[in-house]
All heavy atoms as TSV, in Angstrom:
chain	resi	resn	atom	element	x	y	z
A	1	MET	N	N	25.315	-2.320	28.518
A	1	MET	CA	C	25.362	-3.495	27.624
A	1	MET	C	C	24.099	-3.679	26.783
A	1	MET	O	O	24.184	-4.120	25.723
A	1	MET	CB	C	25.518	-4.724	28.552
A	1	MET	CG	C	25.823	-5.957	27.866
A	1	MET	SD	S	27.462	-5.895	27.108
A	1	MET	CE	C	27.638	-7.507	26.573
A	2	ASN	N	N	22.960	-3.276	27.377
A	2	ASN	CA	C	21.722	-3.368	26.549
A	2	ASN	C	C	21.711	-2.433	25.340
A	2	ASN	O	O	21.139	-2.873	24.337
A	2	ASN	CB	C	20.504	-3.008	27.402
A	2	ASN	CG	C	20.171	-4.094	28.395
A	2	ASN	OD1	O	20.647	-5.165	28.329
A	2	ASN	ND2	N	19.319	-3.701	29.368
A	3	ALA	N	N	22.491	-1.391	25.475
A	3	ALA	CA	C	22.492	-0.457	24.264
A	3	ALA	C	C	23.202	-1.174	23.062
A	3	ALA	O	O	22.902	-0.908	21.912
A	3	ALA	CB	C	23.276	0.840	24.700
A	4	LEU	N	N	24.228	-1.913	23.436
A	4	LEU	CA	C	24.937	-2.639	22.262
A	4	LEU	C	C	24.005	-3.664	21.574
A	4	LEU	O	O	24.042	-3.821	20.418
A	4	LEU	CB	C	26.150	-3.402	22.853
A	4	LEU	CG	C	27.291	-2.518	23.336
A	4	LEU	CD1	C	28.448	-3.417	23.907
A	4	LEU	CD2	C	27.826	-1.627	22.192
A	5	TYR	N	N	23.123	-4.287	22.393
A	5	TYR	CA	C	22.157	-5.285	21.765
A	5	TYR	C	C	21.135	-4.466	20.988
A	5	TYR	O	O	20.702	-4.991	19.789
A	5	TYR	CB	C	21.481	-6.057	22.868
A	5	TYR	CG	C	22.293	-7.171	23.538
A	5	TYR	CD1	C	22.529	-6.962	24.894
A	5	TYR	CD2	C	22.820	-8.172	22.771
A	5	TYR	CE1	C	23.371	-8.005	25.464
A	5	TYR	CE2	C	23.605	-9.105	23.359
A	5	TYR	CZ	C	23.925	-9.036	24.748
A	5	TYR	OH	O	24.687	-9.948	25.297
A	6	ILE	N	N	20.743	-3.305	21.386
A	6	ILE	CA	C	19.772	-2.534	20.581
A	6	ILE	C	C	20.441	-2.070	19.330
A	6	ILE	O	O	19.793	-2.097	18.226
A	6	ILE	CB	C	19.198	-1.426	21.427
A	6	ILE	CG1	C	18.395	-1.943	22.605
A	6	ILE	CG2	C	18.389	-0.441	20.614
A	6	ILE	CD1	C	17.974	-0.901	23.595
A	7	ILE	N	N	21.688	-1.583	19.379
A	7	ILE	CA	C	22.401	-1.209	18.164
A	7	ILE	C	C	22.565	-2.343	17.233
A	7	ILE	O	O	22.347	-2.173	16.025
A	7	ILE	CB	C	23.710	-0.554	18.558
A	7	ILE	CG1	C	23.505	0.753	19.287
A	7	ILE	CG2	C	24.666	-0.321	17.350
A	7	ILE	CD1	C	24.747	1.383	19.889
A	8	ALA	N	N	22.929	-3.469	17.772
A	8	ALA	CA	C	23.036	-4.677	16.901
A	8	ALA	C	C	21.720	-5.118	16.268
A	8	ALA	O	O	21.653	-5.497	15.091
A	8	ALA	CB	C	23.561	-5.840	17.647
A	9	GLY	N	N	20.641	-4.876	17.023
A	9	GLY	CA	C	19.294	-5.150	16.453
A	9	GLY	C	C	18.940	-4.232	15.392
A	9	GLY	O	O	18.368	-4.701	14.296
A	10	PHE	N	N	19.245	-2.984	15.455
A	10	PHE	CA	C	19.018	-2.073	14.302
A	10	PHE	C	C	19.895	-2.387	13.175
A	10	PHE	O	O	19.494	-2.312	11.959
A	10	PHE	CB	C	19.320	-0.529	14.752
A	10	PHE	CG	C	18.169	0.037	15.524
A	10	PHE	CD1	C	18.260	0.434	16.807
A	10	PHE	CD2	C	16.867	0.218	14.862
A	10	PHE	CE1	C	17.222	1.042	17.476
A	10	PHE	CE2	C	15.873	0.817	15.476
A	10	PHE	CZ	C	16.019	1.216	16.834
A	11	ALA	N	N	21.175	-2.783	13.458
A	11	ALA	CA	C	22.022	-3.141	12.315
A	11	ALA	C	C	21.454	-4.387	11.566
A	11	ALA	O	O	21.434	-4.450	10.337
A	11	ALA	CB	C	23.446	-3.477	12.833
A	12	PHE	N	N	21.007	-5.401	12.301
A	12	PHE	CA	C	20.454	-6.575	11.573
A	12	PHE	C	C	19.202	-6.197	10.875
A	12	PHE	O	O	18.943	-6.754	9.782
A	12	PHE	CB	C	20.070	-7.672	12.668
A	12	PHE	CG	C	21.200	-8.614	12.906
A	12	PHE	CD1	C	21.834	-8.581	14.175
A	12	PHE	CD2	C	21.695	-9.495	12.059
A	12	PHE	CE1	C	22.845	-9.383	14.480
A	12	PHE	CE2	C	22.659	-10.358	12.319
A	12	PHE	CZ	C	23.340	-10.290	13.538
A	13	PHE	N	N	18.344	-5.298	11.444
A	13	PHE	CA	C	17.076	-4.891	10.799
A	13	PHE	C	C	17.417	-4.189	9.502
A	13	PHE	O	O	16.821	-4.564	8.486
A	13	PHE	CB	C	16.380	-3.910	11.728
A	13	PHE	CG	C	15.051	-3.470	11.298
A	13	PHE	CD1	C	13.998	-4.398	11.184
A	13	PHE	CD2	C	14.841	-2.257	10.788
A	13	PHE	CE1	C	12.723	-3.959	10.737
A	13	PHE	CE2	C	13.607	-1.776	10.350
A	13	PHE	CZ	C	12.584	-2.683	10.263
A	14	VAL	N	N	18.356	-3.282	9.414
A	14	VAL	CA	C	18.714	-2.577	8.281
A	14	VAL	C	C	19.318	-3.394	7.195
A	14	VAL	O	O	18.956	-3.442	6.027
A	14	VAL	CB	C	19.593	-1.343	8.590
A	14	VAL	CG1	C	20.149	-0.757	7.266
A	14	VAL	CG2	C	18.860	-0.352	9.370
A	15	LEU	N	N	20.203	-4.306	7.674
A	15	LEU	CA	C	20.849	-5.291	6.747
A	15	LEU	C	C	19.815	-6.218	6.115
A	15	LEU	O	O	19.826	-6.541	4.873
A	15	LEU	CB	C	21.916	-6.110	7.509
A	15	LEU	CG	C	22.659	-7.176	6.692
A	15	LEU	CD1	C	23.504	-6.484	5.616
A	15	LEU	CD2	C	23.491	-8.000	7.585
A	16	GLY	N	N	18.920	-6.651	6.965
A	16	GLY	CA	C	17.882	-7.586	6.454
A	16	GLY	C	C	16.920	-6.953	5.419
A	16	GLY	O	O	16.653	-7.570	4.408
A	17	ILE	N	N	16.566	-5.709	5.665
A	17	ILE	CA	C	15.703	-4.995	4.792
A	17	ILE	C	C	16.492	-4.761	3.373
A	17	ILE	O	O	15.936	-4.958	2.331
A	17	ILE	CB	C	15.211	-3.639	5.329
A	17	ILE	CG1	C	14.180	-3.942	6.407
A	17	ILE	CG2	C	14.688	-2.719	4.261
A	17	ILE	CD1	C	13.638	-2.695	7.016
A	18	TRP	N	N	17.767	-4.382	3.508
A	18	TRP	CA	C	18.536	-4.174	2.335
A	18	TRP	C	C	18.694	-5.453	1.464
A	18	TRP	O	O	18.556	-5.383	0.253
A	18	TRP	CB	C	19.960	-3.622	2.674
A	18	TRP	CG	C	20.860	-3.354	1.549
A	18	TRP	CD1	C	20.765	-2.356	0.654
A	18	TRP	CD2	C	21.903	-4.201	1.092
A	18	TRP	NE1	N	21.709	-2.498	-0.214
A	18	TRP	CE2	C	22.450	-3.602	-0.066
A	18	TRP	CE3	C	22.479	-5.356	1.636
A	18	TRP	CZ2	C	23.485	-4.181	-0.716
A	18	TRP	CZ3	C	23.610	-5.894	0.971
A	18	TRP	CH2	C	24.119	-5.239	-0.185
A	19	ILE	N	N	19.017	-6.553	2.050
A	19	ILE	CA	C	19.108	-7.885	1.323
A	19	ILE	C	C	17.829	-8.258	0.742
A	19	ILE	O	O	17.803	-8.660	-0.378
A	19	ILE	CB	C	19.719	-8.932	2.361
A	19	ILE	CG1	C	21.150	-8.641	2.726
A	19	ILE	CG2	C	19.528	-10.340	1.706
A	19	ILE	CD1	C	21.632	-9.593	3.787
A	20	THR	N	N	16.728	-8.186	1.520
A	20	THR	CA	C	15.440	-8.564	1.045
A	20	THR	C	C	14.980	-7.687	-0.151
A	20	THR	O	O	14.473	-8.255	-1.187
A	20	THR	CB	C	14.310	-8.457	2.163
A	20	THR	OG1	O	14.852	-9.234	3.293
A	20	THR	CG2	C	13.065	-8.951	1.754
A	21	VAL	N	N	15.088	-6.383	-0.087
A	21	VAL	CA	C	14.671	-5.483	-1.130
A	21	VAL	C	C	15.597	-5.810	-2.375
A	21	VAL	O	O	15.144	-5.899	-3.547
A	21	VAL	CB	C	14.829	-4.053	-0.734
A	21	VAL	CG1	C	14.687	-3.060	-1.945
A	21	VAL	CG2	C	13.800	-3.720	0.299
A	22	LYS	N	N	16.881	-6.085	-2.189
A	22	LYS	CA	C	17.798	-6.305	-3.297
A	22	LYS	C	C	17.328	-7.576	-4.108
A	22	LYS	O	O	17.267	-7.621	-5.269
A	22	LYS	CB	C	19.184	-6.438	-2.765
A	22	LYS	CG	C	20.262	-6.654	-3.906
A	22	LYS	CD	C	21.546	-6.843	-3.274
A	22	LYS	CE	C	22.583	-7.196	-4.329
A	22	LYS	NZ	N	23.811	-7.663	-3.869
A	23	GLN	N	N	17.028	-8.632	-3.258
A	23	GLN	CA	C	16.627	-9.891	-3.939
A	23	GLN	C	C	15.285	-9.808	-4.540
A	23	GLN	O	O	15.070	-10.391	-5.647
A	23	GLN	CB	C	16.596	-11.048	-2.910
A	23	GLN	CG	C	18.076	-11.459	-2.469
A	23	GLN	CD	C	18.792	-11.966	-3.671
A	23	GLN	OE1	O	18.343	-12.803	-4.396
A	23	GLN	NE2	N	20.011	-11.476	-3.819
A	24	VAL	N	N	14.356	-9.068	-3.999
A	24	VAL	CA	C	12.997	-8.936	-4.501
A	24	VAL	C	C	13.051	-8.109	-5.902
A	24	VAL	O	O	12.413	-8.541	-6.897
A	24	VAL	CB	C	12.007	-8.174	-3.538
A	24	VAL	CG1	C	10.695	-7.705	-4.308
A	24	VAL	CG2	C	11.662	-9.092	-2.497
A	25	ILE	N	N	13.927	-7.100	-5.949
A	25	ILE	CA	C	14.191	-6.438	-7.243
A	25	ILE	C	C	14.658	-7.370	-8.234
A	25	ILE	O	O	14.343	-7.333	-9.452
A	25	ILE	CB	C	15.101	-5.159	-6.989
A	25	ILE	CG1	C	14.348	-4.133	-6.173
A	25	ILE	CG2	C	15.590	-4.613	-8.352
A	25	ILE	CD1	C	15.225	-2.950	-5.744
A	26	VAL	N	N	15.644	-8.276	-7.914
A	26	VAL	CA	C	16.304	-9.160	-8.839
A	26	VAL	C	C	15.124	-10.134	-9.337
A	26	VAL	O	O	15.043	-10.416	-10.507
A	26	VAL	CB	C	17.440	-9.956	-8.280
A	26	VAL	CG1	C	17.796	-11.137	-9.067
A	26	VAL	CG2	C	18.659	-8.957	-8.010
A	27	PHE	N	N	14.282	-10.583	-8.459
A	27	PHE	CA	C	13.311	-11.548	-8.759
A	27	PHE	C	C	12.235	-10.915	-9.715
A	27	PHE	O	O	11.748	-11.570	-10.658
A	27	PHE	CB	C	12.584	-12.180	-7.565
A	27	PHE	CG	C	13.409	-13.059	-6.778
A	27	PHE	CD1	C	13.315	-13.195	-5.390
A	27	PHE	CD2	C	14.425	-13.941	-7.351
A	27	PHE	CE1	C	14.041	-13.995	-4.642
A	27	PHE	CE2	C	15.192	-14.700	-6.608
A	27	PHE	CZ	C	15.021	-14.743	-5.267
A	28	LYS	N	N	11.876	-9.675	-9.447
A	28	LYS	CA	C	10.903	-8.928	-10.342
A	28	LYS	C	C	11.343	-8.699	-11.711
A	28	LYS	O	O	10.652	-8.732	-12.650
A	28	LYS	CB	C	10.432	-7.625	-9.591
A	28	LYS	CG	C	9.566	-7.768	-8.381
A	28	LYS	CD	C	9.177	-6.492	-7.830
A	28	LYS	CE	C	8.137	-5.813	-8.665
A	28	LYS	NZ	N	7.625	-4.586	-8.128
A	29	LYS	N	N	12.702	-8.431	-11.842
A	29	LYS	CA	C	13.267	-8.201	-13.142
A	29	LYS	C	C	13.407	-9.464	-13.935
A	29	LYS	O	O	13.531	-9.526	-15.155
A	29	LYS	CB	C	14.654	-7.538	-13.070
A	29	LYS	CG	C	14.708	-6.193	-12.637
A	29	LYS	CD	C	16.108	-5.682	-12.595
A	29	LYS	CE	C	16.203	-4.171	-12.221
A	29	LYS	NZ	N	17.606	-3.775	-12.088
A	30	GLY	N	N	13.339	-10.670	-13.268
A	30	GLY	CA	C	13.414	-11.919	-13.906
A	30	GLY	C	C	14.911	-12.209	-14.318
A	30	GLY	O	O	15.260	-13.115	-15.044
A	31	GLU	N	N	15.847	-11.412	-13.729
A	31	GLU	CA	C	17.354	-11.696	-14.081
A	31	GLU	C	C	17.896	-12.379	-12.894
A	31	GLU	O	O	17.311	-12.583	-11.832
A	31	GLU	CB	C	17.973	-10.298	-14.198
A	31	GLU	CG	C	17.407	-9.474	-15.333
A	31	GLU	CD	C	17.995	-8.043	-15.368
A	31	GLU	OE1	O	18.782	-7.724	-14.523
A	31	GLU	OE2	O	17.752	-7.329	-16.294
A	32	GLN	N	N	19.131	-12.778	-13.093
A	32	GLN	CA	C	19.945	-13.384	-12.029
A	32	GLN	C	C	21.050	-12.431	-11.534
A	32	GLN	O	O	21.568	-11.749	-12.341
A	32	GLN	CB	C	20.535	-14.677	-12.543
A	32	GLN	CG	C	19.609	-15.728	-12.912
A	32	GLN	CD	C	20.323	-17.070	-13.298
A	32	GLN	OE1	O	21.535	-17.106	-13.412
A	32	GLN	NE2	N	19.496	-18.072	-13.548
A	33	ASP	N	N	21.279	-12.436	-10.284
A	33	ASP	CA	C	22.378	-11.577	-9.777
A	33	ASP	C	C	23.670	-12.500	-9.869
A	33	ASP	O	O	23.636	-13.518	-10.569
A	33	ASP	CB	C	22.092	-11.189	-8.383
A	33	ASP	CG	C	21.967	-12.269	-7.363
A	33	ASP	OD1	O	21.864	-13.501	-7.828
A	33	ASP	OD2	O	21.841	-12.052	-6.160
A	34	SER	N	N	24.705	-12.087	-9.314
A	34	SER	CA	C	25.987	-12.794	-9.484
A	34	SER	C	C	25.940	-14.249	-8.926
A	34	SER	O	O	26.679	-15.094	-9.399
A	34	SER	CB	C	27.112	-12.053	-8.734
A	34	SER	OG	O	26.797	-11.878	-7.400
A	35	LEU	N	N	25.047	-14.490	-7.989
A	35	LEU	CA	C	24.886	-15.857	-7.427
A	35	LEU	C	C	23.712	-16.623	-8.044
A	35	LEU	O	O	23.453	-17.722	-7.675
A	35	LEU	CB	C	24.670	-15.827	-5.945
A	35	LEU	CG	C	25.909	-15.133	-5.177
A	35	LEU	CD1	C	25.416	-15.012	-3.707
A	35	LEU	CD2	C	27.112	-15.972	-5.302
A	36	GLY	N	N	23.077	-16.034	-9.077
A	36	GLY	CA	C	21.882	-16.709	-9.629
A	36	GLY	C	C	20.698	-16.336	-8.767
A	36	GLY	O	O	20.668	-15.409	-7.987
A	37	PHE	N	N	19.637	-17.104	-8.936
A	37	PHE	CA	C	18.429	-16.866	-8.015
A	37	PHE	C	C	18.718	-17.530	-6.794
A	37	PHE	O	O	18.698	-18.694	-6.589
A	37	PHE	CB	C	17.184	-17.567	-8.708
A	37	PHE	CG	C	16.725	-16.814	-9.924
A	37	PHE	CD1	C	16.762	-17.394	-11.197
A	37	PHE	CD2	C	16.258	-15.487	-9.858
A	37	PHE	CE1	C	16.340	-16.731	-12.329
A	37	PHE	CE2	C	15.836	-14.809	-10.913
A	37	PHE	CZ	C	15.833	-15.401	-12.161
A	38	ASP	N	N	18.921	-16.649	-5.786
A	38	ASP	CA	C	19.405	-17.130	-4.480
A	38	ASP	C	C	18.209	-17.039	-3.418
A	38	ASP	O	O	18.053	-16.036	-2.764
A	38	ASP	CB	C	20.642	-16.430	-3.943
A	38	ASP	CG	C	21.306	-17.143	-2.908
A	38	ASP	OD1	O	20.860	-18.149	-2.427
A	38	ASP	OD2	O	22.306	-16.598	-2.404
A	39	ILE	N	N	17.466	-18.101	-3.314
A	39	ILE	CA	C	16.387	-18.052	-2.356
A	39	ILE	C	C	16.838	-18.065	-1.012
A	39	ILE	O	O	16.191	-17.385	-0.060
A	39	ILE	CB	C	15.441	-19.371	-2.604
A	39	ILE	CG1	C	14.853	-19.332	-3.985
A	39	ILE	CG2	C	14.341	-19.440	-1.577
A	39	ILE	CD1	C	13.903	-18.255	-4.317
A	40	LYS	N	N	17.959	-18.677	-0.739
A	40	LYS	CA	C	18.527	-18.695	0.680
A	40	LYS	C	C	18.915	-17.291	1.117
A	40	LYS	O	O	18.771	-17.021	2.228
A	40	LYS	CB	C	19.765	-19.631	0.709
A	40	LYS	CG	C	19.421	-21.103	0.584
A	40	LYS	CD	C	20.601	-21.904	0.600
A	40	LYS	CE	C	20.560	-22.886	-0.481
A	40	LYS	NZ	N	21.820	-23.488	-0.867
A	41	LEU	N	N	19.424	-16.523	0.157
A	41	LEU	CA	C	19.700	-15.089	0.624
A	41	LEU	C	C	18.496	-14.321	0.983
A	41	LEU	O	O	18.481	-13.518	1.858
A	41	LEU	CB	C	20.516	-14.443	-0.544
A	41	LEU	CG	C	21.200	-13.076	-0.172
A	41	LEU	CD1	C	22.152	-13.231	0.937
A	41	LEU	CD2	C	21.894	-12.515	-1.384
A	42	LEU	N	N	17.437	-14.538	0.188
A	42	LEU	CA	C	16.173	-13.922	0.482
A	42	LEU	C	C	15.688	-14.337	1.911
A	42	LEU	O	O	15.251	-13.486	2.656
A	42	LEU	CB	C	15.139	-14.170	-0.582
A	42	LEU	CG	C	13.723	-13.560	-0.411
A	42	LEU	CD1	C	13.919	-11.991	-0.467
A	42	LEU	CD2	C	12.792	-14.086	-1.402
A	43	GLY	N	N	15.728	-15.574	2.195
A	43	GLY	CA	C	15.320	-16.086	3.431
A	43	GLY	C	C	16.197	-15.600	4.600
A	43	GLY	O	O	15.746	-15.277	5.681
A	44	GLY	N	N	17.441	-15.361	4.316
A	44	GLY	CA	C	18.412	-14.856	5.277
A	44	GLY	C	C	18.116	-13.366	5.580
A	44	GLY	O	O	18.215	-12.910	6.715
A	45	GLY	N	N	17.722	-12.627	4.533
A	45	GLY	CA	C	17.232	-11.298	4.811
A	45	GLY	C	C	16.120	-11.118	5.640
A	45	GLY	O	O	15.978	-10.354	6.530
A	46	VAL	N	N	15.081	-12.035	5.379
A	46	VAL	CA	C	13.885	-12.007	6.222
A	46	VAL	C	C	14.247	-12.429	7.702
A	46	VAL	O	O	13.759	-11.744	8.627
A	46	VAL	CB	C	12.858	-12.918	5.612
A	46	VAL	CG1	C	11.658	-13.079	6.520
A	46	VAL	CG2	C	12.318	-12.410	4.347
A	47	MET	N	N	15.141	-13.389	7.802
A	47	MET	CA	C	15.464	-13.776	9.205
A	47	MET	C	C	16.310	-12.667	9.890
A	47	MET	O	O	16.200	-12.569	11.039
A	47	MET	CB	C	16.280	-15.107	9.127
A	47	MET	CG	C	15.439	-16.313	8.748
A	47	MET	SD	S	14.026	-16.558	9.834
A	47	MET	CE	C	14.843	-16.835	11.382
A	48	ALA	N	N	17.126	-11.927	9.168
A	48	ALA	CA	C	17.859	-10.868	9.760
A	48	ALA	C	C	16.869	-9.826	10.308
A	48	ALA	O	O	17.087	-9.264	11.365
A	48	ALA	CB	C	18.863	-10.273	8.773
A	49	VAL	N	N	15.820	-9.543	9.523
A	49	VAL	CA	C	14.826	-8.531	9.947
A	49	VAL	C	C	14.155	-9.056	11.235
A	49	VAL	O	O	14.034	-8.341	12.154
A	49	VAL	CB	C	13.776	-8.227	8.834
A	49	VAL	CG1	C	12.528	-7.479	9.439
A	49	VAL	CG2	C	14.434	-7.537	7.744
A	50	VAL	N	N	13.718	-10.312	11.263
A	50	VAL	CA	C	13.110	-10.941	12.405
A	50	VAL	C	C	14.028	-10.854	13.606
A	50	VAL	O	O	13.617	-10.523	14.808
A	50	VAL	CB	C	12.585	-12.310	12.117
A	50	VAL	CG1	C	12.078	-13.051	13.392
A	50	VAL	CG2	C	11.438	-12.268	11.098
A	51	PHE	N	N	15.287	-11.229	13.432
A	51	PHE	CA	C	16.265	-11.305	14.571
A	51	PHE	C	C	16.511	-9.846	15.124
A	51	PHE	O	O	16.544	-9.660	16.322
A	51	PHE	CB	C	17.515	-11.914	14.068
A	51	PHE	CG	C	18.516	-12.106	15.211
A	51	PHE	CD1	C	18.304	-13.020	16.177
A	51	PHE	CD2	C	19.761	-11.408	15.137
A	51	PHE	CE1	C	19.254	-13.238	17.203
A	51	PHE	CE2	C	20.744	-11.610	16.145
A	51	PHE	CZ	C	20.403	-12.472	17.166
A	52	GLY	N	N	16.620	-8.953	14.170
A	52	GLY	CA	C	16.816	-7.489	14.602
A	52	GLY	C	C	15.669	-6.955	15.371
A	52	GLY	O	O	15.813	-6.386	16.493
A	53	VAL	N	N	14.426	-7.255	15.028
A	53	VAL	CA	C	13.270	-6.821	15.661
A	53	VAL	C	C	13.212	-7.478	17.056
A	53	VAL	O	O	12.823	-6.937	18.064
A	53	VAL	CB	C	11.970	-7.106	14.863
A	53	VAL	CG1	C	10.687	-6.867	15.728
A	53	VAL	CG2	C	11.924	-6.167	13.657
A	54	ALA	N	N	13.546	-8.820	17.126
A	54	ALA	CA	C	13.502	-9.520	18.434
A	54	ALA	C	C	14.480	-8.962	19.353
A	54	ALA	O	O	14.208	-8.777	20.534
A	54	ALA	CB	C	13.785	-10.998	18.038
A	55	LEU	N	N	15.692	-8.581	18.973
A	55	LEU	CA	C	16.663	-7.968	19.749
A	55	LEU	C	C	16.303	-6.670	20.320
A	55	LEU	O	O	16.452	-6.403	21.432
A	55	LEU	CB	C	18.084	-7.860	18.972
A	55	LEU	CG	C	18.983	-8.999	18.951
A	55	LEU	CD1	C	20.179	-8.636	18.097
A	55	LEU	CD2	C	19.478	-9.415	20.304
A	56	ILE	N	N	15.696	-5.829	19.374
A	56	ILE	CA	C	15.250	-4.510	19.800
A	56	ILE	C	C	14.136	-4.655	20.840
A	56	ILE	O	O	14.175	-3.979	21.886
A	56	ILE	CB	C	14.799	-3.717	18.562
A	56	ILE	CG1	C	16.007	-3.389	17.666
A	56	ILE	CG2	C	14.071	-2.404	18.975
A	56	ILE	CD1	C	15.539	-2.893	16.265
A	57	LEU	N	N	13.130	-5.463	20.639
A	57	LEU	CA	C	12.007	-5.573	21.532
A	57	LEU	C	C	12.375	-6.192	22.797
A	57	LEU	O	O	11.859	-5.756	23.874
A	57	LEU	CB	C	10.861	-6.379	20.824
A	57	LEU	CG	C	10.187	-5.639	19.644
A	57	LEU	CD1	C	9.158	-6.560	19.101
A	57	LEU	CD2	C	9.703	-4.384	20.040
A	58	HIS	N	N	13.364	-7.138	22.797
A	58	HIS	CA	C	13.770	-7.787	24.070
A	58	HIS	C	C	14.574	-6.871	24.942
A	58	HIS	O	O	14.402	-6.939	26.214
A	58	HIS	CB	C	14.571	-9.062	23.664
A	58	HIS	CG	C	14.937	-9.855	24.908
A	58	HIS	ND1	N	14.313	-9.775	26.155
A	58	HIS	CD2	C	15.938	-10.807	25.098
A	58	HIS	CE1	C	14.841	-10.639	26.957
A	58	HIS	NE2	N	15.829	-11.188	26.371
A	59	TYR	N	N	15.407	-6.014	24.456
A	59	TYR	CA	C	16.320	-5.204	25.217
A	59	TYR	C	C	15.854	-3.788	25.354
A	59	TYR	O	O	16.573	-2.976	25.988
A	59	TYR	CB	C	17.709	-5.278	24.635
A	59	TYR	CG	C	18.281	-6.645	24.920
A	59	TYR	CD1	C	18.450	-7.579	23.903
A	59	TYR	CD2	C	18.770	-7.046	26.157
A	59	TYR	CE1	C	18.980	-8.838	24.090
A	59	TYR	CE2	C	19.360	-8.246	26.371
A	59	TYR	CZ	C	19.438	-9.116	25.380
A	59	TYR	OH	O	19.960	-10.392	25.564
A	60	ILE	N	N	14.651	-3.435	24.928
A	60	ILE	CA	C	14.184	-2.063	25.197
A	60	ILE	C	C	13.575	-1.989	26.584
A	60	ILE	O	O	13.083	-2.693	27.194
A	60	ILE	CB	C	13.151	-1.575	24.127
A	60	ILE	CG1	C	13.971	-1.213	22.939
A	60	ILE	CG2	C	12.335	-0.376	24.637
A	60	ILE	CD1	C	13.149	-0.613	21.808
């Protein structure tokens, strides 16, 4: 069962990095993506990274 939590942790970590990098690139260009400037999505990406790291560290 712990292996599933660790896999989910890595999935959240990768998803969070992908979302965060995507939003930072949009902000640096000064353009809007399809949702406009979405600060909540950037925050969600950071939280996904934190949640993924917490899952990995807790269940290792």
